[in-house]
C-alpha positions in Angstrom: 19.0 -5.3 -4.3 16.8 -3.1 -6.4 15.3 -6.1 -8.1 13.7 -7.3 -4.8 12.1 -3.9 -4.2 10.8 -3.7 -7.7 9.4 -7.2 -7.5 7.7 -6.4 -4.2 6.0 -3.3 -5.5 4.9 -5.1 -8.6 3.5 -8.1 -6.6 1.5 -5.8 -4.4 0.0 -3.8 -7.3 -0.9 -7.0 -9.2 -2.4 -8.7 -6.1 -4.3 -5.7 -4.8 -5.8 -3.7 -7.7 -7.2 -1.3 -5.1 -3.7 0.1 -4.5 -3.3 3.0 -6.9 0.4 3.7 -6.3 3.2 2.7 -4.0 6.3 4.7 -3.0 9.3 3.2 -1.3 11.6 5.6 0.7 14.7 3.7 1.5 16.2 6.3 3.8 13.3 5.8 6.2 12.5 2.2 5.2 8.9 3.3 4.5 6.3 2.0 2.0 3.6 4.5 1.1 0.3 3.1 -0.2 -2.1 5.4 -2.1 -5.7 4.6 -2.7 -8.3 6.6 -4.6 -11.9 7.3 -3.8 -13.9 8.2 -6.9 -15.6 11.1 -5.1 -14.7 13.9 -2.8 -15.3 12.5 0.7 -16.8 14.8 3.3 -14.8 16.0 6.2 -16.6 13.6 8.5 -16.1 10.7 6.1 -12.3 11.5 5.9 -12.0 11.6 9.6 -14.0 8.4 10.1 -11.9 6.6 7.4 -8.6 7.8 8.8 -9.7 6.7 12.3 -10.9 3.3 11.2 -7.7 2.6 9.1 -5.4 3.7 11.9 -7.3 1.8 14.6 -7.4 -1.4 12.4 -3.6 -1.2 11.8 -3.0 -0.6 15.5 -5.2 -3.4 16.8 -3.8 -5.9 14.2 -0.2 -5.2 15.3 -1.2 -5.3 19.0 -2.7 -8.7 18.5 0.4 -9.8 16.6 2.6 -8.3 19.3 4.5 -6.3 16.7 6.0 -2.9 17.4 5.1 -0.3 14.7 7.6 2.4 14.0 5.7 4.4 11.4 1.9 4.3 10.9 0.6 7.4 9.2 -2.8 7.8 7.5 -3.8 10.9 5.7 -5.9 12.1 2.8 -6.2 14.8 0.2 -9.0 15.9 -2.1 -8.4 16.8 -5.7 -11.7 17.9 -7.3 -14.0 14.9 -7.3 -11.3 12.5 -6.1 -9.9 11.7 -2.6 -6.5 10.2 -2.2 -6.0 8.1 0.9 -2.3 7.6 1.9 -1.0 5.1 4.3 2.6 5.1 5.3 4.1 2.0 7.0 7.6 1.0 8.0 8.9 -2.1 6.2 10.3 -3.5 9.5 6.9 -4.3 11.0 4.7 -4.5 7.9 3.4 -7.9 6.9 1.3 -9.1 3.9 -1.8 -9.7 6.1 -1.8 -6.1 7.2 -1.8 -5.0 3.5 -4.8 -7.3 3.0 -6.5 -5.7 6.1 -6.0 -2.2 4.8 -7.5 -3.1 1.5 -10.5 -4.8 3.1 -11.1 -1.8 5.4 -11.1 0.5 2.5 -13.4 -1.8 0.4 -15.8 -2.0 3.3 -15.8 1.7 4.0 -15.8 3.0 0.4 -17.6 0.2 -1.5 -18.0 1.0 -5.1 -16.2 4.4 -4.6 -12.9 2.7 -4.1 -11.1 2.8 -7.5 -9.7 -0.5 -8.5 -8.4 -1.8 -11.8 -10.3 -4.8 -12.9 -8.2 -7.9 -12.7 -8.6 -10.3 -15.6 -9.3 -13.8 -14.4 -6.9 -14.3 -11.6 -7.3 -17.7 -10.1 -7.3 -18.3 -6.3 -4.1 -20.3 -6.6 -2.3 -17.3 -8.2 -3.6 -14.9 -5.5 -2.2 -17.2 -2.8 1.1 -17.4 -4.6 1.3 -13.6 -4.9 0.5 -13.3 -1.2 3.4 -15.7 -0.4 5.7 -13.8 -2.7 4.7 -10.5 -0.9 5.3 -12.1 2.5 8.7 -13.4 1.4 9.8 -10.1 -0.2 8.8 -8.0 2.8 10.9 -10.3 5.0 13.8 -9.8 2.6 13.5 -6.0 2.5 14.0 -5.8 6.3 17.6 -6.9 5.8 18.7 -5.1 2.6 20.4 -1.8 2.2 18.2 -0.4 -0.6 19.1 3.1 -1.8 16.7 3.7 -4.6 13.5 5.7 -4.1 10.9 3.8 -6.1 7.5 4.8 -7.4 5.1 2.2 -8.8 1.7 2.5 -10.4 -0.6 0.7 -12.8 -1.5 1.9 -16.2 -3.4 0.0 -18.9 -3.1 -3.4 -17.3 0.7 -2.9 -16.8 2.7 -2.1 -13.6 5.3 0.5 -14.1 8.1 1.1 -11.5 10.4 4.1 -11.6 13.5 5.1 -9.7 12.4 8.5 -8.2 15.5 10.6 -7.7 15.3 12.7 -4.5 17.3 15.9 -4.5 18.5 17.2 -1.2 18.8 20.9 -0.8 
């Protein structure tokens, strides 16, 4: 069922241009979202952002009465960039939570959140993409995927690769 996973990652990257990359780890059934801030955040900013994202995810799932198995938020600085990584289990993740994560980051980082400019995407298309993401997330809960996938955007295209993981 690799096609479903590839389509999900593609749909998320197209719908949310703020998501820089996505990794799918089938052995843990985890999606890892990576976002980029166009500047090095201070230690205090990183801590505040991590807290706000984690709290938002926690409150959202509490209100939805959903048990979260994996919710990890961390960050790394690379020169003048900061990478924000959010790991979530596929079992409890829903499309609305992805939208919430993106909105929290937009609010917190403003213009510093790196996002590819979307050519004219109409509201109807955005709604269709959201429905597709919701449907595909539901489907991933029941499939036995074995491919580690890595997806990113480059030059207006979404690229998805099978990322082989070697075990030592």
